C-alpha positions in Angstrom: -66.8 16.9 -5.1 -63.1 16.3 -5.6 -60.8 16.8 -2.8 -57.2 17.9 -3.4 -54.8 16.4 -1.0 -52.2 18.9 0.0 -48.8 17.6 0.9 -47.9 18.9 4.4 -44.6 20.6 4.9 -44.0 18.6 8.1 -43.7 15.3 6.3 -40.3 13.5 6.5 -38.2 13.7 3.5 -37.2 10.3 2.2 -34.3 11.4 -0.1 -30.7 11.0 1.0 -28.6 14.1 0.7 -25.4 12.7 -0.9 -23.5 16.0 -1.2 -21.8 15.9 2.3 -20.8 12.3 1.7 -19.2 13.1 -1.6 -17.4 16.0 0.0 -15.9 13.9 2.7 -14.9 11.2 0.3 -13.1 13.7 -1.9 -11.2 15.1 1.0 -10.1 11.6 2.1 -9.0 10.8 -1.4 -6.8 13.9 -1.5 -5.3 13.1 1.9 -4.4 9.6 0.8 -3.0 10.8 -2.5 -0.7 13.2 -0.7 0.4 10.8 2.0 0.9 7.7 -0.1 4.3 8.7 -1.6 5.6 9.5 1.9 5.1 5.9 3.0 8.2 4.6 1.1 11.4 3.5 2.8 12.9 6.4 4.6 16.7 6.0 4.1 17.8 8.4 1.3 20.1 6.8 -1.3 20.9 7.8 -4.9 20.1 4.6 -6.8 21.7 3.8 -10.2 19.4 3.6 -13.3 18.4 0.5 -15.2 16.2 -0.3 -18.2 15.1 -3.7 -16.7 11.4 -4.3 -16.0 10.2 -4.3 -12.4 9.3 -7.6 -10.8 5.7 -8.4 -9.6 5.3 -8.5 -5.8 3.1 -10.9 -3.9 4.1 -9.9 -0.4 6.0 -7.0 1.0 9.8 -7.6 0.7 12.5 -6.7 3.3 14.7 -3.9 2.1 18.4 -3.7 3.0 19.9 -0.3 2.2 23.5 0.8 2.0 23.8 4.6 2.0 26.6 6.7 0.6 28.5 6.6 3.9 28.5 2.7 3.9 25.9 2.4 6.7 23.6 -0.6 6.5 19.9 -0.4 7.2 17.2 -3.1 7.3 14.0 -1.3 6.5 14.7 1.9 8.5 16.8 0.6 11.4 20.6 0.8 11.3 22.4 -2.6 11.6 26.0 -3.6 12.2 27.7 -5.6 9.4 28.2 -8.6 11.6 24.5 -8.7 12.7 22.8 -8.5 9.2 22.0 -12.2 8.8 20.7 -12.6 12.4 18.6 -9.5 12.2 17.1 -10.5 8.8 16.3 -14.0 10.1 14.6 -12.5 13.2 12.5 -10.1 11.0 11.6 -12.7 8.5 10.7 -15.3 11.3 13.5 -17.7 10.0 11.9 -17.9 6.5 14.7 -18.1 4.0 12.3 -17.7 1.1 11.6 -14.1 2.1 12.2 -11.6 -0.7 15.1 -9.2 0.1 15.7 -6.1 -1.9 19.2 -4.6 -1.7 19.4 -0.9 -2.3 22.9 0.5 -2.7 23.8 4.1 -3.3 25.5 4.5 -6.7 28.5 6.3 -5.1 29.7 3.4 -3.0 31.8 0.5 -4.2 29.5 -2.2 -5.6 32.0 -4.9 -4.4 30.6 -4.1 -1.0 27.0 -4.5 -2.2 27.9 -7.8 -3.8 29.7 -9.0 -0.7 26.5 -8.4 1.4 24.4 -10.1 -1.3 26.8 -13.1 -1.3 26.6 -13.2 2.5 22.8 -13.3 2.3 22.8 -16.0 -0.4 25.3 -18.1 1.5 23.0 -17.9 4.6 20.3 -19.7 2.6 18.2 -16.7 1.4 17.0 -17.6 -2.1 15.3 -14.4 -3.2 17.9 -11.6 -3.0 17.7 -8.8 -5.7 19.2 -5.4 -6.5 17.0 -2.3 -6.7 17.7 0.4 -9.3 16.0 3.5 -10.5 14.1 3.3 -13.9 16.3 4.6 -16.8 15.5 8.2 -17.7 16.1 9.5 -21.2 18.4 12.5 -21.2 
């Protein structure tokens, strides 16, 4: 006599339901894709265009921005002209090898931008660079 073993309906299911996990991961992916562009520096400037290649980055640089009104910002905080070097030294923890990107609006006098870059270089900062927009074909 052969007995047929019937699988009971009360047995635990050993398979993992992956569908809710995938749904949650896709929602998180969309959230990060939408918010990532919003995490850039918040001071609005109209940068000039350049056909030069971008530089590789090892660590996050400090950004010094000069807007169209001539106001100076380090990252997103406004700074007086006389206090630029002291503020950058404080933020960079007195490291003069910190990379500093200078963003100047294209409507302001670039003599002013070069004056600030010269002041930074004269204070011992060795990695001071200008930022521009990539060149767009018209």
